[in-house]
ZAMARGU-4260 file (C-alpha; in steps of 0.2 Angstrom, whole numbers, plus 5000, padded with zeros to 4 digits):
<rodrens>
0) 5000/5000/5000 | 5007/5017/4996 | 5014/5027/5010 | 5001/5041/5008 | 4986/5029/5009
5) 4980/5024/5026 | 4973/5007/5031 | 4956/5008/5041 | 4951/4994/5052 | 4936/4992/5064
10) 4947/4997/5078 | 4954/5013/5070 | 4939/5018/5059 | 4934/5033/5071 | 4952/5040/5072
15) 4956/5037/5053 | 4939/5043/5046 | 4926/5050/5058 | 4938/5061/5068 | 4950/5065/5054
20) 4951/5083/5048 | 4948/5088/5030 | 4941/5078/5015 | 4943/5059/5016 | 4940/5047/5003
25) 4938/5029/5008 | 4941/5014/4996 | 4930/5000/5002 | 4938/4984/4993 | 4941/4966/4994
30) 4956/4955/4988 | 4945/4944/4977 | 4937/4959/4968 | 4944/4962/4950 | 4936/4980/4948
35) 4945/4984/4965 | 4961/4979/4958 | 4957/4990/4942 | 4954/5005/4952 | 4968/5003/4965
40) 4982/5011/4954 | 4970/5026/4951 | 4967/5028/4970 | 4986/5028/4972 | 4989/5041/4959
45) 4976/5052/4966 | 4983/5050/4984 | 5000/5057/4977 | 4992/5071/4967 | 4981/5076/4982
50) 4994/5074/4996 | 4990/5087/5009 | 4973/5091/5002 | 4963/5074/5004 | 4966/5059/5015
55) 4965/5042/5006 | 4960/5027/5016 | 4957/5009/5011 | 4945/4997/5021 | 4945/4978/5017
60) 4926/4974/5018 | 4930/4955/5020 | 4941/4959/5036 | 4929/4973/5043 | 4911/4968/5038
65) 4904/4978/5052 | 4910/4995/5045 | 4904/4990/5027 | 4887/4985/5034 | 4886/5001/5044
70) 4888/5011/5027 | 4877/4999/5017 | 4891/4994/5005 | 4882/4983/4993 | 4895/4983/4979
75) 4914/4986/4978 | 4924/4995/4975 | 4914/5009/4983 | 4923/5025/4985 | 4915/5035/4999
80) 4919/5053/5004 | 4918/5060/5021 | 4921/5077/5029 | 4918/5082/5048 | 4913/5064/5052
85) 4899/5063/5040 | 4897/5054/5023 | 4896/5066/5009 | 4895/5056/4993 | 4900/5039/4985
90) 4904/5032/4969 | 4902/5013/4966 | 4912/5003/4953 | 4928/5005/4944 | 4927/5022/4936
95) 4939/5033/4926 | 4952/5043/4935 | 4944/5059/4928 | 4927/5055/4936 | 4936/5053/4953
100) 4946/5069/4950 | 4930/5079/4946 | 4921/5073/4961 | 4936/5077/4972 | 4938/5094/4965
105) 4919/5098/4968 | 4920/5092/4986 | 4935/5102/4989 | 4927/5118/4983 | 4911/5115/4994
110) 4920/5108/5009 | 4938/5114/5008 | 4951/5106/5018
</rodrens>
C-alpha cells in the first residue's frame, strides 16, 4: 500500500475517518474483487496528486464487515467521501480517473480542507 494511503480497520475507523480533519476518501475493497484491483492504481495516483489536500483510506470489507454494513456497502469498489465525520457522497464501481478527480475537485470547493 502506498505510504500516503492509510489502512482503516474496525478498531481505528473513528480515528482514521470520523475524527480526521479535511476531506477523506475511503476505498471499500476486497482482495478477490477484480474491479477493485482495476481502480487501486488510480486511487494511488490520486493519493499522490492530492497529498495534503485529501486523506485516502482503504478498508477491506471482508476483514471489517461491520464497517461495510454500517455504510450499506452493497458493491465494491465503493469510493466514499467523508468530511467532519459525515458521509458526503459515494461512487460505486471502477470508474475513470477523471470522474474521481472531478468529484474530488467539487467536494474540495464545497467543503475545503
